[in-house]
Steps between C-alpha positions, in 0.01 A plus 500: 500500500790704370416716201800547270598835366528472126739754358473647154756766410437747223764760417402848389767744392463861392721602212680832491659449161261277308203592287187635668140446404223763511248409769219678320436512129560843354694644792867571561435591860547175679712193446529161659808276497484229232300192590669167564210323333198325641141606533455865602333545834354801679733795539697478828480781752727685515605470137867441425610755240825584327739776599399682180137499612594651835695777329217567256241532777699721736353851517671644806811475712870583489817294472687403817748746647855363498588460870791717613642209701505285187674771300767546766558124519511458122198267502319447170301222338161373385200466732188303407168552677177305503215753492131433568240755388131499598194553279520879547863518392646544848822322594412272790818294536864537393763237571865490401576151366826535305812709546778496757498860625246551781563876512397529133205264544366708789511815286328323211221362719443841661454664161274237340261495797398851393440413134158510338373283214216506251273199571527193280159428345378172355153535345465828692567328833801626700744236620773514763833417341860427590830512318865591515664842516875512443731791582864549404712711734820623334791711621667679212590868492184538703264256669221379272184296557305362205204268466592176325804275486598136515345347808740288712241221492360382167130438437458217254236479229381147561596161638303225333593213732675422827805334344723751679366396841768280657350449845159566650290404799123499526349734757341350806125537502434707815294305753265791564439536126423128469251512785332806346506339151693797361665452164613732225790673333789698645699725267856568613754748371863394528852563376709212365859603569809434290562173685146375441383558856168662583495835683258776594188282491177683575134438430307717258172313550358197676310392810684606819487145639683366192753775432771418755508131411549588133778747585680252725500238224605723211789647699658154489477464123811504284528579132756466230650850477358704215770585246537785254789395283760369745382715790258393774240765585239549771138495386167596653206264464156417633406146593146376550455239774167318507360322804233238429317280749 
């Protein structure tokens, strides 16, 4: 008997520009992106935090060095990194996810890997956390690198429904997972490009037997392009894919 894969998609977006909410009463140390509503659940691990939280918790490290090759070639721009920090405040993963200058991205990643953070505490318990670090590389009278800037890919505050989803396919329920009676949730990170196509899909959590099926399906999805005024922009999002027997 074939067991269907029932797909439920929930969109979670982290806001860079919107309001932020204190995660703990009486503290200004730690902030979470605004909720999209619904019943609060247990805190995810690692926690998704704002860029401001990352800056506030950094206690060590230096800015990237402007690469000589980039200066000679007149290369400048904005680089956005996804940074994961463990419970002790050590940087455990850095990935470049936005920006079109690999030579600048390499320099940014190299620098951030050496950064140190103060742990994020919730009720005195340290949590691993992840967020975005943005660098702006500018060539003026002299080369300058600063933390901050307008990321090439926008993170949206919330998406309350799937009305912008123009085309989707359900993931196939992997045969091995069916036999083993494995079900559950896969959380995927993706970029919706200016044309509404899905790019850079990767899993942030989920059972290994379910992850690839979810990725293969979501890569085929198509959205109505997200508009700011009259301009289409790329956005980063997380989608939750649920497999139920």
